[in-house]
C-alpha positions as CSV (number, residue, x, y, z in Angstrom):
1,M,7.2,-15.6,-143.7
2,R,6.1,-14.1,-147.1
3,E,8.7,-16.0,-149.0
4,D,7.9,-19.3,-147.2
5,L,4.3,-18.8,-148.0
6,L,4.9,-18.1,-151.7
7,K,7.2,-21.0,-152.1
8,S,5.0,-23.5,-150.3
9,R,1.6,-22.5,-151.9
10,Y,1.9,-20.1,-154.8
11,F,5.0,-20.6,-156.9
12,L,5.1,-23.1,-159.8
13,K,7.2,-26.2,-158.9
14,D,9.1,-28.8,-160.9
15,G,8.5,-32.5,-160.8
16,D,10.3,-32.8,-157.5
17,G,8.3,-30.0,-155.8
18,V,11.0,-27.4,-156.0
19,P,9.8,-23.8,-156.7
20,I,10.8,-22.6,-160.2
21,E,9.1,-19.2,-160.0
22,S,9.8,-15.8,-158.4
23,W,7.4,-13.1,-157.4
24,E,8.0,-11.3,-160.7
25,G,7.5,-14.6,-162.6
26,L,4.2,-15.2,-160.8
27,C,3.0,-11.7,-161.6
28,R,3.9,-12.1,-165.2
29,R,2.2,-15.5,-165.4
30,V,-1.0,-14.2,-163.9
31,A,-1.1,-10.9,-165.8
32,A,-0.6,-12.7,-169.2
33,A,-3.3,-15.3,-168.4
34,I,-5.9,-12.7,-167.4
35,A,-5.2,-9.9,-169.9
36,G,-7.2,-9.5,-173.1
37,N,-4.4,-7.5,-174.8
38,K,-0.9,-6.2,-174.3
39,D,-2.0,-2.9,-172.7
40,E,-4.0,-4.8,-170.1
41,E,-1.2,-7.2,-169.5
42,K,1.2,-4.3,-168.7
43,E,-1.2,-2.5,-166.3
44,F,-2.2,-5.8,-164.6
45,F,1.5,-6.7,-164.0
46,E,2.3,-3.3,-162.5
47,V,-0.5,-3.4,-159.9
48,L,0.3,-7.0,-159.0
49,F,4.0,-6.7,-158.8
50,D,3.8,-3.6,-156.5
51,C,1.1,-5.3,-154.4
52,L,-1.3,-2.4,-155.1
53,F,-4.0,-5.0,-155.8
54,L,-4.0,-8.8,-155.4
55,P,-6.8,-11.2,-156.5
56,N,-7.9,-14.2,-154.4
57,T,-5.6,-17.1,-153.9
58,P,-7.0,-19.5,-156.6
59,T,-6.2,-16.8,-159.2
60,L,-2.6,-16.4,-158.0
61,V,-2.1,-20.2,-157.9
62,N,-4.0,-21.3,-161.0
63,A,-3.9,-18.5,-163.6
64,G,-1.9,-19.7,-166.6
65,K,-2.6,-23.4,-165.9
66,S,-5.0,-25.2,-168.1
67,K,-8.5,-26.0,-167.1
68,M,-8.5,-24.4,-163.6
69,S,-11.0,-22.4,-161.6
70,L,-9.9,-18.9,-160.5
71,S,-12.8,-18.1,-158.2
72,A,-12.7,-18.4,-154.4
73,C,-16.4,-18.3,-153.4
74,F,-19.3,-20.7,-154.2
75,V,-22.7,-21.6,-152.8
76,L,-24.2,-25.0,-153.5
77,P,-27.8,-26.1,-152.9
78,V,-28.6,-29.0,-150.6
79,G,-32.0,-30.7,-151.2
80,D,-34.0,-32.8,-148.9
81,S,-33.6,-36.2,-150.5
82,M,-30.7,-38.6,-150.0
83,E,-29.8,-38.3,-153.6
84,E,-29.7,-34.5,-153.5
85,I,-27.6,-34.5,-150.3
86,F,-24.9,-36.8,-151.6
87,W,-24.9,-35.1,-155.0
88,A,-24.1,-31.9,-153.1
89,V,-21.2,-33.7,-151.4
90,N,-19.9,-34.7,-154.8
91,E,-20.3,-31.2,-156.2
92,A,-18.5,-29.7,-153.2
93,A,-15.5,-32.1,-153.7
94,L,-15.2,-30.9,-157.3
95,V,-15.3,-27.2,-156.3
96,Q,-12.8,-27.6,-153.5
97,K,-10.5,-29.6,-155.7
98,S,-10.0,-26.5,-157.7
99,G,-9.3,-24.4,-154.6
100,G,-12.7,-22.8,-153.9
101,G,-14.6,-22.5,-150.7
102,T,-18.2,-23.6,-150.4
103,G,-21.3,-22.4,-148.6
104,F,-24.4,-24.4,-147.9
105,S,-27.8,-23.8,-146.4
106,F,-29.1,-26.9,-144.6
107,S,-32.5,-25.3,-143.9
108,R,-34.3,-27.4,-146.5
109,L,-33.4,-30.7,-144.8
110,R,-36.2,-32.1,-142.7
111,P,-35.6,-32.2,-139.0
112,S,-34.5,-35.2,-137.0
113,G,-37.3,-37.6,-136.2
114,D,-39.4,-36.8,-139.2
115,I,-40.8,-39.7,-141.2
116,V,-39.2,-40.1,-144.6
117,G,-42.0,-40.5,-147.1
118,S,-40.3,-42.9,-149.6
119,T,-39.0,-45.4,-147.0
120,K,-41.1,-44.6,-143.9
121,G,-37.8,-44.4,-142.0
122,I,-36.8,-41.8,-139.5
123,A,-34.9,-38.7,-140.7
124,S,-31.6,-38.0,-139.0
125,G,-31.7,-34.3,-139.5
126,P,-29.4,-31.7,-141.1
127,C,-26.8,-31.8,-138.3
128,S,-25.9,-35.4,-139.0
129,F,-25.4,-34.6,-142.7
130,I,-23.1,-31.6,-142.0
131,R,-20.6,-34.2,-140.6
132,V,-20.7,-36.0,-143.9
133,F,-19.7,-32.8,-145.8
134,D,-16.9,-32.1,-143.2
135,V,-15.4,-35.6,-143.6
136,A,-15.4,-35.2,-147.3
137,T,-13.5,-31.9,-147.1
138,D,-11.1,-33.4,-144.6
139,V,-10.2,-36.1,-147.1
140,L,-9.8,-33.7,-150.0
141,K,-8.1,-30.8,-148.3
142,Q,-8.2,-28.9,-151.6
143,G,-5.2,-30.5,-153.1
144,G,-2.9,-29.0,-150.5
145,T,-3.0,-25.4,-151.9
146,R,-5.7,-24.2,-149.6
147,R,-7.3,-25.5,-146.4
148,G,-10.7,-27.0,-146.9
149,A,-13.3,-24.3,-146.0
150,N,-17.1,-24.5,-145.7
151,M,-19.9,-22.3,-144.3
152,G,-22.9,-24.1,-142.9
153,I,-26.0,-22.1,-142.3
154,L,-29.3,-23.1,-140.7
155,G,-32.3,-20.8,-140.4
156,V,-33.1,-19.8,-136.8
157,D,-36.7,-21.1,-137.3
158,H,-35.6,-24.7,-138.2
159,P,-36.8,-27.3,-135.6
160,D,-33.2,-28.5,-135.2
161,I,-31.7,-25.1,-134.5
162,M,-30.6,-25.8,-130.9
163,E,-28.7,-28.9,-131.9
164,F,-27.1,-26.9,-134.7
165,I,-26.0,-24.2,-132.3
166,A,-24.2,-26.8,-130.1
167,L,-22.5,-28.6,-133.0
168,K,-19.1,-27.1,-132.3
169,K,-19.3,-27.0,-128.6
170,E,-16.4,-29.5,-128.6
171,E,-13.5,-27.8,-130.4
172,D,-12.3,-30.7,-132.5
173,R,-15.6,-31.2,-134.3
174,L,-16.4,-30.0,-137.8
175,S,-12.9,-28.5,-138.2
176,N,-13.6,-27.7,-141.9
177,F,-16.7,-25.7,-141.2
178,N,-17.7,-22.2,-140.0
179,L,-21.3,-22.2,-138.7
180,S,-23.7,-19.4,-138.7
181,V,-27.3,-19.1,-137.7
182,G,-29.6,-17.4,-140.3
183,I,-31.3,-14.7,-138.2
184,T,-34.6,-13.2,-139.5
185,D,-36.4,-9.9,-138.7
186,D,-39.2,-11.9,-137.1
187,F,-36.8,-13.6,-134.7
188,M,-35.3,-10.2,-133.7
189,K,-38.9,-8.8,-133.0
190,A,-39.7,-11.8,-130.8
191,L,-36.4,-11.4,-129.0
192,R,-37.0,-7.7,-128.3
193,A,-40.5,-8.6,-127.0
194,N,-39.2,-11.4,-124.9
195,G,-41.7,-13.6,-126.7
196,D,-42.1,-17.1,-128.1
197,F,-40.7,-18.1,-131.4
198,N,-42.1,-20.8,-133.7
199,L,-39.8,-23.4,-135.3
200,R,-41.3,-24.5,-138.6
201,F,-40.7,-26.9,-141.5
202,S,-42.7,-27.2,-144.7
203,G,-45.0,-24.4,-143.4
204,K,-46.0,-26.2,-140.2
205,V,-45.1,-25.3,-136.7
206,R,-43.1,-28.1,-135.1
207,K,-41.9,-26.5,-131.8
208,T,-42.2,-23.2,-129.9
209,L,-39.3,-21.9,-127.9
210,K,-38.6,-18.7,-126.1
211,A,-36.6,-16.5,-128.5
212,K,-34.4,-15.6,-125.6
213,D,-33.4,-19.2,-125.1
214,I,-32.3,-19.6,-128.7
215,W,-30.4,-16.2,-128.5
216,D,-28.7,-17.2,-125.2
217,A,-27.5,-20.4,-126.8
218,I,-26.0,-18.5,-129.7
219,I,-24.3,-16.0,-127.5
220,D,-22.9,-18.8,-125.2
221,G,-21.4,-20.6,-128.2
222,A,-19.9,-17.5,-129.6
223,Y,-18.4,-16.6,-126.2
224,R,-17.1,-20.1,-125.7
225,N,-15.2,-20.5,-129.0
226,G,-16.5,-18.1,-131.6
227,E,-19.1,-20.6,-133.0
228,P,-21.7,-19.9,-134.3
229,G,-21.7,-16.6,-136.0
230,V,-24.9,-15.0,-137.3
231,I,-26.1,-14.0,-140.8
232,F,-28.9,-11.5,-141.0
233,L,-30.9,-13.1,-143.8
234,D,-33.5,-10.4,-144.3
235,V,-30.9,-7.6,-144.2
236,I,-29.0,-9.5,-146.9
237,N,-32.0,-10.0,-149.1
238,R,-33.0,-6.4,-148.9
239,A,-29.8,-5.7,-150.9
240,N,-30.2,-8.6,-153.3
241,P,-29.5,-7.1,-156.8
242,T,-31.4,-9.9,-158.6
243,P,-34.5,-10.7,-156.5
244,H,-36.3,-12.0,-159.6
245,L,-33.9,-15.0,-159.5
246,G,-34.5,-16.0,-155.9
247,E,-33.5,-15.3,-152.3
248,F,-30.1,-15.6,-150.6
249,E,-29.9,-18.5,-148.1
250,A,-26.2,-18.9,-147.8
251,T,-22.8,-17.2,-148.1
252,N,-19.3,-18.2,-148.8
253,P,-17.1,-19.6,-146.0
254,C,-16.2,-16.2,-144.4
255,G,-19.6,-14.7,-144.9
256,E,-18.6,-11.7,-147.1
257,T,-20.4,-12.9,-150.2
258,P,-24.1,-13.9,-150.2
259,L,-24.8,-16.0,-153.3
260,L,-27.7,-17.7,-154.9
261,P,-27.5,-21.5,-155.5
262,Y,-24.6,-22.4,-157.8
263,E,-23.4,-18.8,-157.9
264,A,-19.7,-17.9,-157.7
265,C,-17.8,-14.7,-157.1
266,V,-14.2,-13.8,-157.8
267,L,-12.5,-11.6,-155.3
268,G,-9.6,-9.2,-155.1
269,S,-8.4,-6.5,-152.7
270,I,-6.7,-3.1,-153.0
271,N,-3.8,-2.4,-150.6
272,L,-4.9,0.8,-148.9
273,S,-1.5,1.0,-147.1
274,K,0.1,1.7,-150.5
275,M,-2.4,4.5,-151.2
276,V,-0.8,6.7,-148.6
277,Q,2.0,9.0,-149.9
278,N,3.7,11.6,-147.8
279,G,1.1,11.4,-145.1
280,A,-1.9,11.9,-147.4
281,I,-4.2,9.6,-149.5
282,D,-3.3,9.4,-153.2
283,W,-6.9,9.4,-154.6
284,L,-5.7,9.4,-158.2
285,C,-3.8,6.2,-157.5
286,L,-6.8,4.6,-155.8
287,E,-9.0,5.5,-158.7
288,R,-6.6,4.0,-161.2
289,V,-6.0,0.8,-159.3
290,T,-9.8,0.4,-158.8
291,R,-10.5,0.6,-162.5
292,V,-7.7,-1.8,-163.3
293,A,-8.9,-4.3,-160.7
294,V,-12.5,-4.2,-162.1
295,K,-11.3,-5.1,-165.6
296,F,-9.0,-7.8,-164.1
297,L,-11.8,-9.4,-162.1
298,D,-14.3,-9.2,-164.9
299,N,-11.9,-10.9,-167.4
300,I,-11.6,-13.9,-165.0
301,I,-15.2,-14.7,-165.4
302,D,-14.8,-15.5,-169.1
303,I,-11.4,-17.2,-169.1
304,Q,-11.6,-19.5,-166.1
305,R,-12.7,-23.1,-166.2
306,Y,-15.7,-23.9,-164.0
307,P,-16.0,-27.0,-161.8
308,L,-19.6,-27.5,-162.7
309,P,-21.7,-26.3,-165.7
310,E,-24.4,-25.0,-163.4
311,I,-21.8,-22.7,-161.8
312,E,-20.7,-21.4,-165.1
313,T,-24.2,-20.6,-166.1
314,A,-25.0,-18.8,-162.8
315,H,-21.7,-16.9,-162.6
316,K,-21.8,-15.7,-166.2
317,G,-25.5,-14.8,-165.8
318,N,-24.8,-12.3,-163.0
319,R,-21.0,-11.7,-163.5
320,K,-20.5,-10.9,-159.8
321,I,-17.1,-9.6,-158.8
322,G,-16.0,-8.6,-155.3
323,L,-13.4,-5.8,-155.0
324,G,-12.4,-5.1,-151.4
325,V,-9.6,-3.7,-149.4
326,M,-6.7,-4.7,-147.1
327,G,-4.2,-2.6,-145.2
328,W,-6.9,-0.4,-143.6
329,G,-5.3,-0.7,-140.2
330,D,-2.0,0.3,-141.7
331,M,-3.4,3.2,-143.6
332,L,-4.8,4.6,-140.3
333,I,-1.4,4.3,-138.6
334,K,0.3,6.0,-141.5
335,L,-2.3,8.8,-141.3
336,G,-2.0,9.0,-137.5
337,I,-5.7,8.3,-137.0
338,P,-6.9,6.0,-134.2
339,Y,-9.0,3.1,-135.3
340,N,-11.7,3.8,-132.7
341,S,-12.4,7.4,-133.7
342,E,-15.1,9.2,-135.6
343,E,-12.4,10.4,-138.0
344,A,-11.7,6.8,-138.9
345,L,-15.4,6.0,-139.4
346,L,-15.8,9.0,-141.7
347,L,-12.7,8.1,-143.7
348,A,-13.9,4.5,-144.0
349,E,-17.2,5.6,-145.5
350,R,-15.4,8.0,-147.8
351,I,-12.9,5.4,-149.0
352,M,-15.5,2.7,-149.7
353,D,-18.0,5.1,-151.3
354,F,-15.2,6.3,-153.6
355,M,-14.2,2.7,-154.5
356,T,-17.8,1.5,-155.1
357,E,-18.7,4.5,-157.2
358,T,-15.5,4.2,-159.2
359,S,-16.0,0.4,-159.7
360,V,-19.7,0.9,-160.8
361,N,-18.5,3.6,-163.3
362,E,-15.9,1.2,-164.7
363,S,-18.5,-1.6,-164.8
364,S,-20.7,0.7,-166.8
365,K,-17.9,1.4,-169.3
366,L,-17.4,-2.4,-169.7
367,A,-21.2,-2.7,-170.3
368,E,-21.0,-0.3,-173.1
369,L,-18.2,-2.3,-174.7
370,K,-19.3,-5.9,-173.9
371,G,-22.9,-5.7,-172.8
372,V,-24.7,-5.8,-169.5
373,F,-24.8,-9.0,-167.4
374,P,-27.4,-11.4,-168.9
375,H,-29.8,-11.2,-165.9
376,W,-29.8,-7.4,-165.9
377,E,-33.5,-7.2,-167.0
378,G,-35.6,-7.4,-163.8
379,S,-32.6,-6.5,-161.6
380,L,-32.3,-3.6,-159.2
381,W,-29.9,-2.1,-161.7
382,Q,-32.5,-2.0,-164.4
383,R,-35.1,-0.5,-162.0
384,N,-32.6,2.3,-161.2
385,G,-31.6,2.9,-164.8
386,F,-27.9,1.7,-164.5
387,R,-26.4,-0.4,-167.3
388,V,-23.6,-2.4,-165.7
389,R,-21.5,-5.4,-166.6
390,N,-21.5,-6.9,-163.1
391,A,-24.4,-7.4,-160.6
392,T,-22.0,-6.6,-157.8
393,T,-18.6,-5.0,-157.7
394,T,-17.6,-4.7,-154.1
395,T,-17.0,-7.1,-151.2
396,I,-14.7,-7.0,-148.2
397,A,-12.9,-10.3,-147.7
398,P,-10.6,-11.3,-144.8
399,T,-7.5,-11.4,-147.0
400,G,-5.6,-13.8,-144.7
401,S,-2.9,-15.0,-147.1
402,I,-2.8,-12.2,-149.7
403,S,-2.3,-9.6,-147.0
404,I,0.8,-11.5,-145.8
405,I,2.1,-11.4,-149.4
406,A,1.3,-7.7,-149.6
407,G,2.9,-7.1,-146.2
408,C,-0.1,-5.2,-144.8
409,S,-2.8,-5.6,-142.2
410,S,-5.7,-7.9,-143.2
411,G,-9.0,-6.7,-144.5
412,I,-10.5,-3.8,-142.5
413,E,-9.2,-5.3,-139.2
414,P,-7.0,-3.4,-136.8
415,N,-3.7,-5.1,-136.3
416,F,-4.3,-8.2,-134.0
417,D,-1.1,-7.3,-132.2
418,F,2.2,-5.8,-133.3
419,V,4.2,-8.9,-132.3
420,T,2.4,-12.2,-133.1
421,V,2.8,-15.9,-133.6
422,Q,1.1,-17.0,-136.7
423,T,0.2,-20.6,-137.6
424,R,0.3,-21.1,-141.4
425,P,0.8,-24.0,-143.7
426,G,4.5,-24.9,-143.3
427,G,4.9,-23.9,-139.7
428,E,4.6,-21.3,-137.0
429,Y,6.2,-17.9,-137.4
430,K,6.9,-14.9,-135.2
431,V,5.9,-11.8,-137.0
432,V,6.8,-8.2,-136.0
433,H,4.7,-5.5,-137.6
434,P,7.0,-3.4,-139.8
435,L,5.4,0.0,-138.9
436,Y,5.7,-0.9,-135.2
437,E,9.3,-2.2,-135.7
438,E,10.2,1.0,-137.4
439,W,8.7,3.1,-134.6
440,V,10.4,1.1,-131.9
441,S,13.8,1.2,-133.6
442,R,13.6,5.0,-133.5
443,N,11.7,5.7,-130.3
444,G,11.5,2.5,-128.2
445,D,8.1,1.0,-127.3
446,K,7.3,3.2,-124.4
447,N,4.5,5.8,-124.9
448,L,3.3,4.6,-128.3
449,P,1.1,7.1,-130.1
450,P,-2.7,6.5,-129.6
451,Y,-3.0,5.4,-133.3
452,F,-1.0,2.3,-132.6
453,L,-4.0,0.3,-131.5
454,T,-4.4,-3.5,-131.4
455,A,-7.6,-5.4,-132.0
456,K,-8.0,-6.1,-128.3
457,E,-7.7,-2.4,-127.4
458,V,-10.7,-1.7,-129.7
459,S,-14.0,-2.1,-127.9
460,P,-16.6,-4.4,-129.5
461,E,-18.8,-1.4,-130.2
462,W,-16.1,0.2,-132.3
463,H,-15.4,-3.0,-134.2
464,I,-19.1,-3.1,-135.2
465,K,-19.2,0.6,-136.0
466,M,-16.3,0.2,-138.4
467,Q,-17.9,-2.8,-140.0
468,A,-21.1,-0.9,-140.5
469,A,-19.2,2.1,-142.0
470,F,-17.8,0.0,-144.7
471,Q,-21.0,-2.0,-145.2
472,K,-22.9,1.2,-146.1
473,H,-21.0,1.4,-149.4
474,T,-20.3,-2.3,-150.1
475,H,-22.6,-4.3,-152.5
476,N,-22.0,-7.7,-151.0
477,A,-21.0,-8.1,-147.3
478,V,-18.1,-7.4,-145.0
479,S,-15.9,-10.1,-143.4
480,K,-15.1,-8.8,-140.0
481,T,-14.2,-10.5,-136.7
482,V,-14.8,-8.7,-133.4
483,N,-11.8,-9.7,-131.4
484,I,-12.2,-9.4,-127.7
485,E,-9.9,-10.2,-124.8
486,N,-9.9,-13.6,-123.1
487,G,-11.4,-12.2,-119.9
488,S,-14.0,-10.2,-121.7
489,S,-17.6,-10.7,-120.5
490,R,-20.4,-12.6,-122.2
491,E,-22.4,-9.4,-122.3
492,N,-19.8,-7.9,-124.7
493,V,-20.6,-10.6,-127.2
494,E,-24.3,-10.0,-126.9
495,R,-23.9,-6.2,-127.3
496,A,-21.8,-6.8,-130.5
497,F,-24.5,-9.0,-132.1
498,L,-27.3,-6.6,-131.3
499,L,-25.4,-3.5,-132.4
500,A,-24.5,-5.3,-135.7
501,Y,-28.2,-5.8,-136.5
502,E,-29.1,-2.3,-135.5
503,L,-26.5,-0.7,-137.7
504,G,-27.3,-2.8,-140.8
505,C,-24.4,-5.2,-140.9
506,K,-25.1,-8.4,-142.8
507,G,-23.5,-10.8,-140.4
508,V,-21.0,-10.8,-137.5
509,T,-18.5,-13.1,-135.8
510,V,-17.0,-12.6,-132.4
511,Y,-13.8,-14.3,-131.2
512,R,-12.5,-14.3,-127.7
513,D,-8.7,-14.5,-127.7
514,G,-7.4,-17.8,-126.5
515,S,-10.9,-19.4,-126.5
516,R,-9.5,-22.2,-128.7
517,S,-6.4,-24.2,-128.0
518,E,-5.4,-23.6,-131.6
519,Q,-5.7,-20.3,-133.4
520,V,-4.1,-18.9,-136.5
521,I,-2.7,-15.8,-134.9
522,S,-1.8,-15.1,-131.3
523,S,-0.2,-12.3,-129.4
524,A,3.4,-12.5,-128.5
525,S,5.6,-10.7,-126.0
526,S,7.3,-7.6,-127.3
527,E,10.1,-7.8,-124.7
528,S,12.6,-8.4,-127.6
529,L,12.0,-4.9,-128.8
530,R,12.6,-3.0,-125.6
531,P,15.4,-0.4,-126.0
532,D,18.8,-1.0,-124.3
533,P,20.0,2.5,-123.3
534,A,23.5,1.1,-122.8
535,K,23.8,0.3,-126.4
536,G,21.8,3.4,-127.6
537,G,19.3,1.4,-129.5
538,T,17.1,-1.7,-129.5
539,K,18.2,-4.7,-127.5
540,D,18.4,-8.1,-129.2
541,I,15.8,-7.5,-131.9
542,V,14.4,-10.9,-132.8
543,P,13.9,-11.4,-136.5
544,S,10.4,-11.1,-138.0
545,V,10.4,-14.8,-138.8
546,L,11.4,-17.5,-136.4
547,E,11.1,-21.3,-136.6
548,A,9.0,-22.7,-133.9
549,K,7.9,-26.0,-132.4
550,R,4.6,-26.6,-130.7
551,V,4.3,-29.1,-127.8
552,C,1.0,-30.3,-126.3
553,V,0.9,-31.3,-122.7
554,E,-2.1,-33.0,-121.2
555,T,-3.0,-31.4,-117.8
556,P,-6.0,-31.9,-115.5
557,E,-7.4,-28.6,-117.0
558,G,-7.1,-29.9,-120.5
559,K,-4.5,-29.5,-123.3
560,V,-1.8,-26.8,-122.8
561,Y,0.1,-25.7,-125.9
562,F,3.7,-24.5,-125.6
563,N,5.0,-22.7,-128.7
564,I,8.8,-22.4,-128.5
565,S,10.6,-20.2,-131.0
566,F,14.2,-20.9,-132.1
567,L,17.0,-18.7,-133.4
568,D,20.1,-20.5,-134.8
569,G,18.9,-23.7,-133.2
570,K,18.6,-22.2,-129.7
571,P,15.2,-21.5,-127.9
572,K,14.6,-17.8,-127.7
573,E,11.0,-17.3,-126.7
574,I,8.1,-19.3,-125.3
575,F,4.4,-18.7,-125.7
576,I,1.7,-20.7,-123.8
577,T,-1.9,-21.2,-124.8
578,T,-4.1,-22.5,-122.0
579,P,-7.7,-23.8,-121.9
580,A,-10.2,-20.9,-121.9
581,D,-11.3,-21.7,-118.3
582,S,-7.8,-22.3,-116.9
583,K,-7.3,-21.2,-113.3
584,H,-3.6,-20.9,-113.9
585,A,-3.5,-18.7,-117.0
586,E,-1.8,-15.9,-115.3
587,V,0.9,-18.2,-113.9
588,Y,1.5,-19.7,-117.3
589,E,1.8,-16.3,-118.8
590,S,4.3,-15.2,-116.1
591,F,6.5,-18.2,-116.7
592,A,6.4,-17.6,-120.5
593,R,7.5,-14.0,-120.0
594,V,10.2,-14.8,-117.5
595,F,11.6,-17.7,-119.6
596,S,11.5,-15.6,-122.8
597,V,13.5,-12.8,-121.1
598,A,16.0,-15.3,-119.7
599,L,16.5,-17.1,-123.0
600,R,17.0,-13.9,-124.9
601,N,19.7,-13.0,-122.4
602,N,21.4,-16.3,-123.1
603,V,20.6,-18.1,-119.8
604,P,21.1,-21.8,-120.6
605,L,17.9,-23.6,-120.8
606,P,19.0,-26.5,-118.6
607,K,19.7,-24.0,-115.8
608,L,16.2,-22.8,-116.0
609,T,14.5,-26.2,-116.2
610,S,16.7,-27.5,-113.4
611,Q,15.2,-24.9,-111.0
612,L,11.7,-26.1,-112.0
613,E,12.8,-29.7,-111.5
614,K,14.0,-28.9,-108.0
615,A,10.8,-27.1,-107.1
616,N,8.8,-30.0,-108.4
617,T,10.8,-32.5,-106.5
618,K,10.5,-30.6,-103.3
619,Y,6.7,-30.2,-103.4
620,G,5.9,-33.4,-105.5
621,S,3.0,-31.9,-107.5
622,V,2.2,-33.6,-110.7
623,V,-0.4,-31.1,-111.7
624,S,1.4,-27.8,-111.3
625,V,2.3,-25.2,-113.9
626,P,6.1,-25.8,-113.4
627,Y,5.5,-29.5,-113.9
628,A,3.7,-28.9,-117.2
629,L,6.5,-26.6,-118.4
630,V,9.1,-29.2,-117.5
631,R,7.3,-31.8,-119.4
632,A,7.1,-29.6,-122.5
633,F,10.9,-29.2,-122.5
634,R,11.3,-32.9,-121.9
635,F,9.4,-33.5,-125.2
636,L,12.1,-31.4,-126.9
637,G,14.9,-33.5,-125.3
638,V,15.9,-31.1,-122.5
639,N,17.0,-32.5,-119.1
640,G,17.3,-30.0,-116.2
641,G,20.2,-31.9,-114.8
642,V,18.2,-34.5,-112.9
643,K,20.0,-37.8,-112.1
644,C,18.5,-41.2,-111.6
645,P,17.8,-41.7,-107.9
646,D,18.5,-45.5,-108.1
647,C,21.8,-45.6,-110.0
648,G,22.9,-42.0,-110.3
649,K,23.2,-42.0,-114.1
650,E,21.8,-39.2,-116.2
651,L,18.1,-39.3,-117.0
652,I,17.2,-39.0,-120.7
653,P,14.1,-37.1,-121.7
654,E,11.8,-39.1,-123.9
655,E,8.1,-38.6,-124.8
656,G,7.7,-36.1,-122.0
657,C,9.3,-38.3,-119.3
658,L,12.8,-38.8,-117.9
659,K,14.1,-42.3,-118.4
660,C,17.2,-44.1,-117.1
661,H,18.7,-46.3,-119.8
662,S,21.0,-48.0,-117.2
663,C,18.5,-49.3,-114.6
664,G,15.1,-48.6,-116.3
665,F,13.9,-46.0,-113.8
666,T,11.2,-43.6,-115.2
667,K,10.0,-40.3,-114.0
668,C,7.1,-38.6,-115.8
């Protein structure tokens, strides 16, 4: 999967689109482009090539190319006039063309139904204009190197907040946007008092609702499909390093970087899994890599091209960088520490405190050589007597793609599962976690040690506690998803949101597994790794990467997705994703497991489907689970041996149906 990802998105290509670069070549290109001298080039190459530290994707893709942006995170202002709105759409297109993600606050747009002063027309409200930004992103798709990504935020006190909360109730809407509600301290006070809450615009109260009604709508949406998340605006602004320049209203797409209008931030992450040597943390290595990473990220600010002059002015004015971590879940496994333990929380604080202190120290050294950031006077740094080169130095990003390149767990997340199906540009892949695979090859997958925990085995409370532990020592924010099981209760979502606020987190997102028909990563069966005592080892280990095909079958319950993995052209496993409220989820899961075991034991697929065909013929149901499974394989051209009832010829599977080319009979 790593090589496929690098070839499709990161390596330089010739005129025919054929990769002409290796991992070593990429690292040399990036190091040479970012370094200010030969010594820096050498140390930059070493940390990149060994995956001790990796910068954000735009840097890996664009460094060394002329006139390209290397930053990942931007926030653009959206004003209330038609001219300002569509100018923001234009600016977003220029940013995303260079590979960046954009965040917007739509709180300044007047609510729907207001009178427009210049034309005396009726305003359509912020929710209608969010769709305009989404369509523009859909058309652009960031030149094919990154998926279009936006964050849309609306203040909880905006008169259109209830419409905003419901914007993504239907899954296929606003596919290029994450949505978050900007929560204030005043709202949380009203919620705790079970009181009323005023919705305002231009200083005037427009509506009054029960705070609990707004809160319940947010929780219902998050439980339904993970949207919206919440951003705690007052918490974020209490940590604003440059309050004299304005207040935060928005963040980048994943919420880890609050930014002022036109600000940017360049991100990078240290691979904590590589910081474990012989069962202990190598603190000297962590310090060295942290210092190298700070110099690397600071250099980017001066050498990159900016998509807009306003962004260049804002970024060079505060010189924000965001150094974070990945591989935290793997570090804990290597140290034998369960994710949901006090020991893990204490270590999280110690690691992040060490990194932030070291990064600030390195930023101070850079300030001595090159000067403080231009807006230092009036900042919190000046008030506290610290001369630094960068207004912020630490951020924890989700590290989706770069953690795959580094071969480690993402961000500060526990491993989603140890056998997963991941949907990435270029296809779907089955991925077996290397530490888990190593354990199973030696011991089998029975009686796993308690530190082999997956995200779903970690309670929402422990997810939040871990986020808060890292947040205590992080300048910007922490990207963290609280993953809960499909059958988890709505109350778990609410408790997670409340605890996040109480513990000082700057925002939170909760995702219930399987609540969307399409998700980037899904759990897969680990049957392929069960030991075979007769052979003295592991039975039929399926490779870490498998080609897969996805088939969508319409059922009365909605769309059911069948992900079928192939090895040497033969189906080996099947994974089924059902609608969140499916009454037959357990039956689908059972069929998927049984079929996977049978396929891995080389039972011919037509023999399996023929049994389903016979059962379906006997009972005649066109809405059953077996029928949906049969249709999925028909889409792949598999006939379970069914003959035409009219002429006796073989029926041919086409478009999910069986058709007779002799007499025209059709069976769907």
